[in-house]
C-alpha positions in Angstrom: 25.8 -28.8 -46.6 27.4 -28.2 -50.0 31.1 -28.4 -50.2 33.4 -25.5 -50.9 33.8 -26.4 -54.6 30.0 -26.3 -55.2 29.6 -23.2 -53.2 32.3 -21.2 -54.9 31.3 -22.5 -58.4 27.8 -21.0 -57.6 29.4 -17.7 -56.5 31.4 -17.7 -59.8 28.2 -18.1 -61.8 26.8 -15.2 -59.9 29.8 -13.1 -61.0 29.1 -14.1 -64.6 25.5 -13.0 -64.3 26.5 -9.7 -62.6 29.1 -9.0 -65.3 26.4 -9.6 -67.9 24.3 -6.8 -66.4 27.3 -4.6 -66.8 27.6 -5.7 -70.5 30.8 -7.6 -69.7 31.2 -11.3 -70.7 33.1 -13.5 -68.2 33.9 -16.7 -70.1 36.4 -18.4 -67.7 39.3 -17.5 -69.9 42.5 -16.2 -68.3 42.1 -12.9 -70.2 38.7 -12.4 -68.6 40.5 -11.6 -65.3 41.0 -8.1 -66.9 37.3 -7.7 -66.9 37.1 -8.7 -63.2 39.6 -5.9 -62.5 37.4 -3.5 -64.5 34.4 -4.5 -62.4 36.4 -4.0 -59.2 37.4 -0.6 -60.4 33.7 0.3 -61.0 32.8 -1.0 -57.6 35.7 0.8 -55.8 34.9 4.1 -57.6 31.3 3.8 -56.5 32.2 3.8 -52.8 32.1 7.3 -51.3 35.4 8.2 -49.6 35.2 11.7 -48.4 32.7 13.6 -46.3 31.0 15.3 -49.3 30.7 12.1 -51.3 29.2 10.4 -48.2 26.6 13.1 -47.9 25.5 12.5 -51.5 25.5 8.7 -51.7 25.4 5.8 -49.3 28.3 3.4 -49.1 27.6 -0.3 -49.8 27.2 -2.3 -46.6 30.0 -4.6 -45.4 27.8 -7.5 -46.3 27.5 -6.3 -49.9 31.3 -5.9 -50.1 31.8 -9.4 -48.7 29.2 -10.9 -51.2 30.9 -9.2 -54.2 34.3 -10.5 -52.9 32.9 -14.0 -52.8 31.4 -13.7 -56.3 34.4 -12.1 -58.0 37.0 -14.0 -56.0 35.0 -17.2 -56.7 35.3 -16.5 -60.4 39.0 -15.9 -60.2 39.5 -19.1 -58.3 37.4 -21.0 -60.8 39.5 -19.7 -63.7 42.6 -20.8 -61.8 41.2 -24.3 -61.2 40.0 -24.6 -64.8 43.4 -23.8 -66.2 45.7 -25.3 -63.5 43.7 -27.8 -61.6 43.2 -27.8 -57.8 40.2 -27.3 -55.6 38.5 -25.0 -53.1 39.1 -25.6 -49.4 38.0 -24.0 -46.1 40.7 -23.6 -43.4 41.0 -21.8 -40.1 43.3 -18.9 -41.0 45.7 -17.9 -38.2 43.0 -18.7 -35.5 40.9 -15.8 -36.9 38.1 -17.9 -38.3 37.4 -19.9 -41.5 38.6 -18.6 -44.8 38.1 -20.0 -48.3 41.1 -20.7 -50.5 42.3 -22.5 -53.6 44.8 -25.4 -53.3 46.8 -26.1 -56.4 49.5 -28.5 -55.6 51.8 -26.8 -53.0 50.2 -23.4 -53.7 47.6 -21.9 -51.5 45.9 -18.8 -52.9 43.1 -16.6 -51.5 41.3 -14.9 -54.4 38.2 -14.0 -52.2 40.4 -12.2 -49.7 42.3 -10.5 -52.6 39.1 -9.1 -54.1 38.0 -7.9 -50.7 41.3 -6.0 -50.3 40.9 -4.7 -53.9 37.4 -3.3 -53.1 38.6 -1.8 -49.8 42.1 -0.5 -50.9 41.7 0.3 -54.6 44.0 -0.3 -57.6 47.1 -1.0 -55.4 45.5 -4.5 -54.9 45.0 -5.1 -58.7 43.4 -8.6 -59.2 44.8 -9.1 -62.7 48.3 -8.6 -61.4 47.6 -11.0 -58.6 46.4 -13.6 -61.0 49.5 -13.2 -63.1 51.8 -13.6 -60.1 49.9 -16.7 -58.9 49.9 -18.4 -62.3 53.5 -17.5 -62.9 54.3 -19.5 -59.7 52.2 -22.4 -61.0 53.9 -22.5 -64.4 57.4 -22.3 -62.9 56.7 -25.1 -60.4 55.3 -27.5 -63.0 
Protein backbone atom coordinates (compact mmCIF):
# COMPACT_ATOMS: atom_id res chain seq x y z
CA UNK A 1 0.00 0.00 0.00
CA UNK A 2 1.35 3.43 -0.94
CA UNK A 3 1.97 5.81 1.91
CA UNK A 4 0.00 9.01 2.45
CA UNK A 5 2.76 11.17 0.91
CA UNK A 6 2.73 9.25 -2.39
CA UNK A 7 -1.06 9.07 -2.47
CA UNK A 8 -1.56 12.80 -1.88
CA UNK A 9 1.20 13.75 -4.34
CA UNK A 10 -0.71 11.74 -6.96
CA UNK A 11 -3.96 13.53 -6.08
CA UNK A 12 -2.12 16.88 -6.38
CA UNK A 13 -0.92 15.93 -9.87
CA UNK A 14 -4.54 15.13 -10.71
CA UNK A 15 -5.45 18.66 -9.63
CA UNK A 16 -2.74 20.09 -11.92
CA UNK A 17 -4.16 18.09 -14.85
CA UNK A 18 -7.75 19.07 -14.03
CA UNK A 19 -6.79 22.75 -13.77
CA UNK A 20 -5.10 22.49 -17.16
CA UNK A 21 -8.42 21.38 -18.66
CA UNK A 22 -9.87 24.62 -17.25
CA UNK A 23 -6.99 26.63 -18.79
CA UNK A 24 -5.49 27.32 -15.36
CA UNK A 25 -1.86 26.53 -14.56
CA UNK A 26 -1.12 25.15 -11.11
CA UNK A 27 2.66 25.40 -10.63
CA UNK A 28 3.02 24.67 -6.89
CA UNK A 29 3.65 28.35 -6.14
CA UNK A 30 1.94 29.94 -3.17
CA UNK A 31 0.11 32.37 -5.45
CA UNK A 32 -1.40 29.40 -7.33
CA UNK A 33 -3.66 28.83 -4.30
CA UNK A 34 -5.73 31.72 -5.71
CA UNK A 35 -6.39 29.54 -8.77
CA UNK A 36 -7.48 26.67 -6.52
CA UNK A 37 -10.00 29.06 -4.93
CA UNK A 38 -11.22 30.02 -8.42
CA UNK A 39 -11.67 26.33 -9.27
CA UNK A 40 -13.57 25.80 -6.01
CA UNK A 41 -15.83 28.73 -6.96
CA UNK A 42 -16.54 27.16 -10.37
CA UNK A 43 -17.35 23.81 -8.77
CA UNK A 44 -19.48 25.34 -6.01
CA UNK A 45 -21.43 27.43 -8.53
CA UNK A 46 -22.09 24.31 -10.64
CA UNK A 47 -23.90 22.58 -7.77
CA UNK A 48 -27.67 23.13 -8.02
CA UNK A 49 -29.03 24.57 -4.78
CA UNK A 50 -32.70 25.31 -5.21
CA UNK A 51 -35.61 23.26 -6.49
CA UNK A 52 -35.59 24.73 -10.01
CA UNK A 53 -31.85 24.34 -10.47
CA UNK A 54 -32.14 20.73 -9.33
CA UNK A 55 -34.80 20.13 -11.97
CA UNK A 56 -32.48 21.43 -14.69
CA UNK A 57 -29.19 19.83 -13.74
CA UNK A 58 -27.98 16.95 -11.66
CA UNK A 59 -25.83 17.58 -8.61
CA UNK A 60 -22.42 15.92 -8.49
CA UNK A 61 -22.35 12.78 -6.40
CA UNK A 62 -20.87 12.77 -2.91
CA UNK A 63 -18.06 10.58 -4.32
CA UNK A 64 -17.25 13.26 -6.92
CA UNK A 65 -17.13 15.99 -4.26
CA UNK A 66 -14.85 13.83 -2.09
CA UNK A 67 -12.58 13.10 -5.07
CA UNK A 68 -12.31 16.80 -5.97
CA UNK A 69 -11.60 17.58 -2.30
CA UNK A 70 -8.74 15.07 -2.28
CA UNK A 71 -7.29 16.46 -5.50
CA UNK A 72 -7.51 20.16 -4.64
CA UNK A 73 -6.75 19.64 -0.94
CA UNK A 74 -3.85 17.42 -1.94
CA UNK A 75 -2.53 20.21 -4.10
CA UNK A 76 -2.82 22.77 -1.27
CA UNK A 77 -1.04 20.40 1.10
CA UNK A 78 1.73 19.75 -1.43
CA UNK A 79 2.27 23.51 -1.82
CA UNK A 80 2.53 23.85 1.98
CA UNK A 81 5.02 20.98 2.16
CA UNK A 82 7.09 22.38 -0.71
CA UNK A 83 7.38 25.79 0.93
CA UNK A 84 7.42 24.89 4.66
CA UNK A 85 8.43 21.23 4.93
CA UNK A 86 6.37 18.58 6.66
CA UNK A 87 4.56 15.50 5.45
CA UNK A 88 1.16 13.88 4.99
CA UNK A 89 -0.21 11.61 7.69
CA UNK A 90 -3.38 9.63 8.31
CA UNK A 91 -4.94 9.77 11.77
CA UNK A 92 -8.13 8.67 13.43
CA UNK A 93 -10.01 11.94 13.86
CA UNK A 94 -12.08 12.12 17.06
CA UNK A 95 -13.00 8.42 16.69
CA UNK A 96 -14.90 9.23 13.48
CA UNK A 97 -12.60 7.40 11.11
CA UNK A 98 -9.34 8.13 9.37
CA UNK A 99 -8.57 11.54 7.96
CA UNK A 100 -5.59 12.79 6.03
CA UNK A 101 -3.63 15.79 7.28
CA UNK A 102 -0.38 17.67 6.87
CA UNK A 103 2.06 17.78 9.80
CA UNK A 104 4.51 20.67 9.73
CA UNK A 105 6.36 20.85 13.03
CA UNK A 106 3.74 21.39 15.72
CA UNK A 107 1.07 22.42 13.18
CA UNK A 108 -1.55 19.94 11.99
CA UNK A 109 -3.63 21.16 9.08
CA UNK A 110 -6.42 19.52 7.11
CA UNK A 111 -6.50 20.90 3.54
CA UNK A 112 -8.66 18.07 2.15
CA UNK A 113 -11.32 18.68 4.79
CA UNK A 114 -11.11 22.42 4.14
CA UNK A 115 -11.70 21.98 0.38
CA UNK A 116 -14.64 19.67 1.15
CA UNK A 117 -16.17 22.39 3.35
CA UNK A 118 -15.48 24.97 0.62
CA UNK A 119 -17.32 22.89 -1.97
CA UNK A 120 -20.25 22.31 0.40
CA UNK A 121 -20.52 25.73 2.10
CA UNK A 122 -19.25 28.16 -0.51
CA UNK A 123 -17.05 31.25 -0.29
CA UNK A 124 -17.27 31.49 3.51
CA UNK A 125 -14.70 28.64 3.54
CA UNK A 126 -12.25 30.38 1.17
CA UNK A 127 -9.19 28.16 0.67
CA UNK A 128 -6.83 31.02 -0.18
CA UNK A 129 -7.63 32.70 3.12
CA UNK A 130 -7.16 29.34 4.88
CA UNK A 131 -3.74 28.95 3.27
CA UNK A 132 -2.74 32.44 4.36
CA UNK A 133 -3.80 31.78 7.97
CA UNK A 134 -1.96 28.45 8.11
CA UNK A 135 1.25 29.80 6.61
CA UNK A 136 1.16 32.90 8.83
CA UNK A 137 1.20 30.55 11.82
CA UNK A 138 4.16 28.71 10.28
CA UNK A 139 6.19 31.85 9.61
CA UNK A 140 5.51 33.17 13.12
CA UNK A 141 6.53 29.91 14.80
CA UNK A 142 9.84 29.57 12.92
